[in-house]
C-alpha positions, -999 to +999 in steps of 0.1 A: -312-052+223-289-023+226-255-020+209-237-031+241-257-061+243-253-067+204-215-064+208-216-090+236-238-114+216-216-111+186-184-117+206-200-148+222-206-161+186-170-154+177-157-174+206-180-202+198-170-202+162-132-196+162-126-220+135-145-199+108-120-172+106-091-195+109-103-220+082-113-192+059-079-175+062-063-209+055-087-214+025-077-182+009-040-187+014-041-220-003-052-201-035-019-184-047-028-149-059+006-136-067+005-102-085+009-110-122+029-075-125+057-094-105+056-130-118+035-143-147+025-180-138-008-196-143-002-216-111+004-186-091-021-159-107-053-174-095-071-143-085-104-152-103-104-185-084-099-169-052-127-144-058-151-171-069-144-191-036-149-159-014-180-148-034-197-182-025-189-176+012-204-141+011-235-153-007-241-180+021-240-151+044-268-132+025-246-106+009-254-095-028-221-100-047-205-088-080-172-093-096-157-072-123-123-070-138-102-040-125-074-052-149-076-077-176-085-111-160-082-097-125-115-092-109-125-072-078-152-086-057-176-067-035-206-079-014-234-058+000-258-059+029-282-029+019-290-003+044-288+034+050-261+051+031-256+078+058-243+051+080-227+030+053-193+012+061-167-007+038-146-035+051-117-039+028-090-062+020-068-069-008-061-103-024-030-100-043+004-110-027+040-106-034+061-135-048+070-161-022+108-158-028+131-187-023+110-218-012+138-237+003+141-212+031+105-215+042+098-235+073+063-244+059+052-246+023+044-210+012+008-219+001+002-246+022-017-227+050-002-249+078-017-243+113+012-248+137+024-231+169-007-209+171-002-194+138-013-198+101+018-201+078+019-189+042+022-161+017-007-136+022-017-150+057-006-115+074-007-095+041-035-096+040-059-126+038-061-130+075-075-093+077-098-100+049-112-132+067-116-112+098-139-087+080-160-116+067-160-133+100-173-102+118-201-102+093-209-137+099-211-134+136-235-103+133-257-124+110-255-155+133-264-133+163-297-123+144-287-088+142-298-067+113-278-034+106-293+001+101-265+012+077-253-003+045-223-028+049-199-035+019-170-059+019-144-052-008-118-078-018-097-060-042-068-067-066-035-050-072-029-033-039+009-044-040+014-027-073-004+006-069-039+001-056-055+000-090-081-025-078-096-001-052-094+027-074-115+008-101-142+002-074-141+039-065-144+050-100-176+030-102-190+049-072-184+021-047-180+042-018-193+047+019-191+072+047-164+052+065-142+024+059-120-002+078-090-016+060-078-046+077-041-045+069-017-059+097-012-033+124-004-057+153-036-046+170-028-009+169-056+015+156-042+036+126-064+065+115-035+081+099-011+073+070+014+093+051+009+100+013+033+086-014+042+097-048+066+082-074+087+109-089+111+109-119+142+132-122+158+131-156+193+147-161+207+154-197+242+157-203+262+155-236+273+121-252+308+118-263+334+090-269+348+078-237+384+078-252+383+116-250+370+117-215+400+135-202+388+165-224+360+171-200+381+166-168+415+184-171+425+217-188+432+215-224+451+238-246+429+255-274+431+234-307+410+233-339+413+194-336+400+191-299+367+172-299+338+188-279+339+176-243+312+152-230+290+159-200+285+127-180+249+125-168+254+095-146+281+113-127+257+143-122+230+117-111+251+103-085+257+139-070+220+145-073+213+113-053+238+123-026+219+159-025+185+142-021+199+123+008+206+155+026+170+167+018+157+136+033+176+142+064+164+178+065+127+168+061+133+140+088+144+165+113+119+193+109+086+174+097+068+155+124+034+140+129+021+129+162+012+093+151+042+086+129+078+080+137+105+107+129+119+104+097+089+088+078+093+114+051+117+092+032+127+099-005+139+064-015+159+062-047+146+031-062+156+032-099+186+048-116+194+041-152+220+058-173+228+056-210+228+074-243+197+089-259+162+088-246+132+068-258+095+073-258+092+057-223+115+084-208+144+061-203+179+057-221+181+040-254+216+028-252+224+007-219+253-015-229+282+006-242+305+020-217+326+036-244+299+063-246+298+091-222+261+089-211+240+118-217+209+106-200+204+097-163+169+088-149+162+083-113+128+074-098+121+081-061+094+068-038+087+100-020+065+099+012+049+129+029+029+135+062-008+130+065-015+167+073+007+179+043-007+191+011+005+174-020+009+204-041+032+220-015+053+189-012+058+187-050+066+225-051+092+222-023+109+191-040+109+209-074+123+241-058+151+219-043+159+203-077+160+238-093+183+253-066+206+223-067+209+225-104+219+261-101+251+252-085+262+234-116+273+254-147+260+228-171+227+222-153+219+258-149+217+259-188+202+224-190+181+219-159+166+186-148+131+176-156+108+164-129+079+141-135+052+130-110+029+100-105+054+076-125+033+046-137+003+063-126+011+055-090+001+079-061-013+073-027-032+102-010-027+105+028-052+092+053-059+117+081-090+106+100-095+126+133-084+107+165-118+112+179-137+097+151-163+073+162-147+044+145-114+052+162-130+055+195-149+022+192-119+003+182-098+016+212-125+008+236-127-028+221-090-032+226-095-021+262-125-045+269-102-073+254-076-065+281-051-051+254-033-017+253-055+007+232-025+017+210-031+047+187-008+051+157-001+059+121+002+032+094+040+031+083+036+019+049+006+027+024-026+008+018-058+010-001-071+032+026-054+060+009-075+056-022-109+055-001-097+086+020-087+104-012-123+099-023-137+114+008-141+084+030-131+082+067-107+054+069-091+035+099-066+009+093-066-022+118-055-056+116-039-087+133-003-094+142+023-118+127+056-117+109+072-124+074+057-093+061+068-095+023+094-119+035+101-157+043+080-177+067+051-152+065+023-159+092-005-146+113-011-151+148-044-168+155-052-151+188-047-118+171-069-127+142-096-135+167-093-102+185-090-083+153-124-099+143-140-088+175-128-053+171-140-049+135-173-065+146-179-039+173-169-012+152-195-022+126-223-025+150-215+008+167-211+027+133-239+012+113-263+008+143-287-020+148-323-023+140-346-028+171 
């Protein structure tokens, strides 16, 4: 049997057993795995139960499995079919989900995994338990077709992607890597070999605290006097000006920084946190937040900064820091008291993914889409994913997953037909990359 015949045999198995990937997705959605960094609730934080269920499925398929905590009480799971490391492949999906939001607005129970209108409904169905189930279903179809791979195949089910990807990083730190990886995030059928990098950056502006009753002292010209209090410097107001300046930098980047697989303007600098007050604590944030009678001397702003797949992180950081320096030079106070810049706030950073468009995995997936009668769309992943961490460790990564809606929103769902097609594409890519034993 050659690879082409193997693909036909595996796809036939998938057509004959469509229920497997559907029911596995539903079973995983029914086990709530809300990231406890967002909500602490034993009824919702059930990642260990989820991993135990999936481990049982993998063992039935002949995978050697192991679970280990990436964070306290939050286990990663990986399964392995042994094979040659030179042709090794990771199929990856994260198991944590965001909170369901206001339940009354859902058309179906958020963790009910209803099957209706050709869709599986529930939190995590699209992001990304459907994709994870597709990885497992692809492996099952290969096994059921009696095919043995030459290369090693690993399945990674990781925690904490929604809060920084520290689950994937824990596996990588233990040496769980391969020569290539497919991350089955939702891409609506597109093949995404590129993803921009992301860094969290904090800018802190220090002013001078004073009594707000004498605020006029810092605004309007005053006659010299021995009794005149020293004027304050409002760090919050300077922070507001900085936010406006960063918006102009963001627009400048959007106009002049481009990547063929990503939309113009993807290099956003999102101001996500702004806290002002008096003093500064060991955590780098103001100490006093509840007294407007104090002119605040501390303004902390935290940004979600994105850059292109082909940009170097050190150069992006240097460009941003240079901007901060030159902006501060336009203000007489800040020239003498320049803002500070801190990178990787909370330890969070996603390296870029930049797999060549002619990589064998990419070619395989595009060809499979064509064989399925679908448009072979090549693109870049808009958000960030665990592919970043594998790519940062030297692994060639491609992101490809099913279609649906409700991504981080109400009425999340995955479309069953796209789930089947995604499974076929992943299965074919696995066969072509890992090779088959004669």
